[in-house]
N, C-alpha and C positions, 0 to 999 in steps of 0.2 A: 511133286511140287508142294503139296499140302504138308508133307512131313518136314520138308526143309523150312517152311514158314513157321511151323510149330516149334521146331528146334531153335530158330532165331528168337521167337517170343520168349521161350524159357530162358535162353541165355541172357536176354535183356533184363528179365525179372530178377535173375540171380545177381546180375551186376548191380542192380539197385538195392537188393536185399542185403548184400554183404556190408556196405557202408552203414546202413541203418542198424543192422545187428551189432556192428562194431561200436557205434555210438551208444547204443543201449547198454552194452557191457561196460563201457568206460563210465557211463553215468552211475550205474549201480555200484561200481567199484569205488568211485571217488565222491559219491554224494555226501558222506560225512564231512569230507574236507570242504566241499562247496558250502554246506550248511554252516560249518564253523566260520568260514570267511564272511558269509553274510551276517552272522550274529556279531562277529568282531567289528565289522564296518558300522552296523547300527549302534553298537555299544560305544564305539569311538566317537561317532557323531553326537550321541547323547552326552557323553563326557565333555566334549568340546562346548556344547551348548550350556552345560552346567558351569563350566569354567568361565564362559563369557558372561553369564548372569552374575556370578560372584564378582568378577572384575568390574562389571558395569556398576554395581552397587557402590563400589569405592570411588568411581569417577563421576557418578551422577551428581553428588553435592558440589563438586568443583564446576561441573558443567552448568548447573543452575546458578551458581554465583556469577559466572561470567555472563550468562544470559541476562540476569537482572542488572548487572553493572553496565552493560552495553546496550540496554533497551532492546533485547531480542536479537542482536546482531553478534555473530561470532565467526571467526576464521580458524582454520586448523592450527595456525601458529599460536593463536591465543590459548587454545586448549593444550597444545603441546608444552607451552611455557608454564602454565598453571599446574598441570598434572604431571609434568616431567615425562612426557611421552614422545615417541618418535613421530615424524610427520605422517608416515603411512598409517600408523595406528590411530592417530588423531583424526585423520581424514576418514578412515573406515568407520570409526565410532560416530562421527558427525553424519556420515551417509546413512547409517542405520537409524539415527535419531531423526534425520530429515524425512526418511520414509515412514517412521513411526508417527510423527507429529504433522506431517504434511508441510514442512518448511520449504521456503523458496531459496533457490541458488542463484547467485549473481557472479559472473566472471569479470574480474578486473585485471588490467594489464600489470599493475604494480602489486596488488594485494593477493592476486590469485582468486580462489573460490571463497566467497563470503556467503554464509547461511543466515537467513532471516527467519527467526521463530516468532510467531505472532502470539503474544500473551494478552491477558485482559488489560493490564496496565498500559502496555504498548499500544494496543488497539484504541484505548481511551484517549491517549495523548495524540494519536494520529487523527482521530475523528473529532477531537475537541475543537469545535468551531471551525471545521475544515472548509465550509462553504463561505465565500465572502459575504459580508453583511450588506444590507441595503444602503448603508452610509457610503459605500464605495461606488454607488451609481454615478454616472457622469452628471455634471451640473446641467447639461442641456436637457436630460431626461427629467430631472427634478423641476426645471423651469416649465417644461411642458405640462407636468402634473399640476403645477401651481396655476398655469393658465386655464387648464380644464376646470379646476375648482372655482376660479374667479368667474369664468363664463357661466358656470352653473348658478352661482349666486346672482349674476345679472339676470339670468332667465327667471329665477325665482322672484326677483323684484319686479320684473315686467309682468309676471302672472298675478300680481296682487290686484285686488278690486280697485276700481277707479276711485271710489270714495276714500280708500286708504291713501292712495297716491296724492289725491287733491288735498288731503289734510296737511300733508307736508309741503305742498307746492305754494310758493308765494302768490299772494293776490295781485291783481293788476295794479292796485294803488299802493302796494307795499314798496318801500324804498329798495334800492339795488343792494343794500347791505343786509337785507333780510336773511335769516338763517335758512340754509337749504342742505339737504342730505346729499352727500356725494359718495357713491359707491366706489370701492377700490377698483382700479383698472388692472387688467391682466398683466400689462407690462410692468406696473409698479410691483406687483407681487413677485414676478419673475426676477426683477432686479434685487428685491430684498432677499429672495432665496439664494441668488448667486452670491450676494454679499455675506450671507451667513455661512455658505460653504467655504468661501475664500478665507473667512475669519478662522474657521476650524482648521483649514489647511495651513494657515500661518502660525499655528502653535509650535513651540520649540520641539524638535525631534530629539528623543533621548539617545544616548550613546549606545545602549544595548537594548535588544528586543528579544522576547521569547518567541518560540516557534509559531504560535497562533497569531501573534501580533505582526510578525514579518510576513506571514501568509496573507493577512489582510492587506498589508501595504503593497505587496507584489500582485495582489488580486489572483492568487492561485490557491489550490487546496493545501492544507497543512501537511498531508501525506506527501505531496510533491516536494515540499521543502525538506521533509525528513529524508527522502530518498536521495536528494541531490546535494545535501549539505556537505558531504565528504568528497564531492567531485573536485578535481583540480580546477575546472572552469566555473566553480560556483560563484566567485566574486564577479566574473564577467557576466554570468547569467543573471545575477541579481541586479547588476547595473543596467542591463538592457530592459528590465521590467520595472525598476524603481521609478516612481514619478519624478523624482529629483535627480535621477542618474547617479545614485549613491551605490557603491559596492559594499557588500556585506560579507563577513567571514563568520565561521562557527568556532566556538571555544568548547573543546571537549571537557574541560575542567568545570566550567560554570554552566554548561548546557545552554548558553545564550549566544545570540548573534550580535556582533559588534560592527561598528562602522569602520570602513577602510578609507 
């Protein structure tokens, strides 16, 4: 029984040894070919990378011109028209640039993929007075501030010494027409503030506005107007936020917003 078990163990070892020996023989026989294929593959990839770098140097100036003209926004079709490229090549080039510079992609139903590259000039225009100014505060809030100031002035007058107040008070024998000091009432200051605000709002509205001016009027960030100005529903969106219900459109030639 022991002899049979040993014979079986030897047979199993031979069965495993034969394929291993066969693989070793093939490797030592074909290793020059395998080494040549690996060197050829590496060399081909290096050559492709070199060709890509040379081609990119020719396309980069056109790419930068389109970026500056469109304020950091570019689509594959724009680059394909300017550089005379195919759609697939232009998209592959923009994908590599987007990964290199960290650009944002936005999908549109009509335009396809649009890439947004943030430059220093673009960032400055987007952040230029992006937050609404205090002049856009509601009139009610300004009236409340005016009432607070008036109440503080009344408290200061009440805290004056008695001698100071009596110096300005009429004597019992003085006529009724004697001069007396009257402090402004909070309601009067609030009315004056509301009249000043309404006067500023009644000024004539120009036919065109720049991006920061329209952002102030709509009480939104300038970057929000920049992102939505090319949307089909931009006029309806501006009409819903405009205080006078005016619709606004964007002119790509003048870079201004006009009344519709």
